[in-house]
N, C-alpha and C positions, 0 to 999 in steps of 0.2 A: 501466817499472814494475820494481821490484826484487822478488826472491824473497819477502822477508818481507811486502811489501805484497800480492803475489799470494796468499800463504798466508792472510793475514788476510781478503782478499776471498772466497776459497774458503770459509772458515769462516762468514762472515756471509751470503754470497749462495747457498751451496749446502748446507752442512751443517745450518745452522739451519732453513731452510725444509723440508728433506727429513726432519728429525726429526718433523715432523707426520704423515708417513706411515710412520714406524717406523724410518727409517735412523738408525744410531748411528755416531759417528766412532770410528775405531780408527787412531790415527796420522794418516797422510795419506789413508787409505781410509775409505769409508763402507760399512756392512753393514746389510742388512735380513734379519732371520731370522724365519721363521714356524715353525709346528710341523713342516713338512716340507722347507722349502727355504731356501737362503741366496742372496741376491743381493748382489754386492759391486761397488762402483765402486772399482776399483783404480787408484791413481796409480802408474804405472811410470816414475818419473823417472830412475832410474839415478844413478850417482855424479856425473856432470858436468852434470846438468840445471840446477842453480842457476847455474853459470857460463854455460851456453848460454841460460839464461832461457826454458826450455820446460817444459811439463807435458804428459805423455802419460797418456791415460785409456782404460780398457777396462772394459766392464761384463761381469760373469761370473755364471754361475748354476750351482748344484749342489744336488742333494737332500742333506739332511744325514745320510742313512744311508749315503752313499758313503764308502769308505775313501780315504785319501790315497795318494800314490805309494809311501809306506813301508808301505802296506797296514794302516794303523791308522785307527781311526775318530776323527776330530778331535773334541775336546770343545768347542772354541770356534771363533771366526772363523778361517777359513783365509786367510792373507795372500798366498799365491802363486797366480798365475793358472794355473799348471800343474795344480793340483789341482781345477780347475773344468772339467767337460766342455764347457760352453757359454760361449763368449766372443763378444762382439759389440761393434762400435763403436757408441757412442751415435747417431752419424749414420746408422746402418743400421736403427735401431728403427722408423722410419716405414715401412719395407718388411717389417715383421715377418710379415705374412701370406704373403709369398713366401720367407721365410727358412727355411733348414734347417741342421742340424748341419754344421759344417765342422771337419775334424780339424786344429785348430790346437793341437797338443799341446806340442811343444817347439820352440824356435827363434823365428824372427822373427814378430812379430805386427803387424797393422795397428792403429794407435791413432788416437784423435782427439787432435790436438795443439793446444795453445794456446801460441803463441810470445808470451809476455808481455813480453819484453825490449824490444820495439819498439812497444808500445802504451801509452797513458796510463791506460786503464781496461780491465779484463777483465769489466766488467759484462755486456756483451752475450753473449759466449760462455758465461759462467757462468749467466746467467739462462736461456739456451737449454738448458743442461745440466739445470737444475732442471725446466723445463717438459717436456723429453723424459722424464725419469725419472718425473715425476708422471703423465704420460699413458700410459706404456707398461709400467711395472714390473708392475702387476697383470695386464696382458694376457699378459706373458711367463710369469708364474707359472701362470696358467690354461692357457696353451698347452702348457707343458712338464710335463704330468702324468708320473708315473713310466712309464706305458705308452708315451706318446708319446716321451719321452726315450730309452727303451730302443730303440724302433723307429728313431728318428733315428740313434742311434749304430750300430746294426746295418746300416742301409741305407747310410749315408754315411761310415762309419768306414773306417780304413785298417789295422785289426787291430793297432793299437799296444798296447804293454804296458799303458798306463793305460786304454785302451778295454776291454781284457780284464777288468781289475779292475772297471770300472764296469758292464759287462754282467753279470758274475757277481753284483755287488751288487744291480742292478736285478732280475735273475731271482730272487734270494733274497728280496728284499723283496716282490715281487709274488706269489711262491708262498706266503709267510707271510701276506700280506695277504688273498689269496683264501681260504686255509684258515680264517683267523680271522673272515672276514666272514660 
């Protein structure tokens, strides 16, 4: 399977069906935005992926009141996984009840990889991706309340620069939310 054929299959088999639950396509990524959070299926292919005929995916979560690493509040979809505190491989979603924050801030990440160059059809892995996102996206949103997200980062974090920004933003949000409630 060639890169153009894989991209077309991704659009038809993943992007279109996930639009029914609110995902929108942004380049090669998909974003779901609600009033409080963003979930992104980010395709981290890198420069040589079309030649290698591989696609790497990671699912990311952030509350949309969090600043990015430049300490600015993004107005739109954030395309870099570094600005998302919570990153998980789709294949890990089934174990969500046992999952906790992992400080995967900068550097090497584990991805779900589809090596499409040596397959005739990517239907099976792409359909599995859709089923996983349909089954677990809302659960992740419900699980990662601002209170739980803050607790997770404080408990399992590594005191990284980005974690300090996120903790500050969560504490600010929660103090404002509690006062106004």
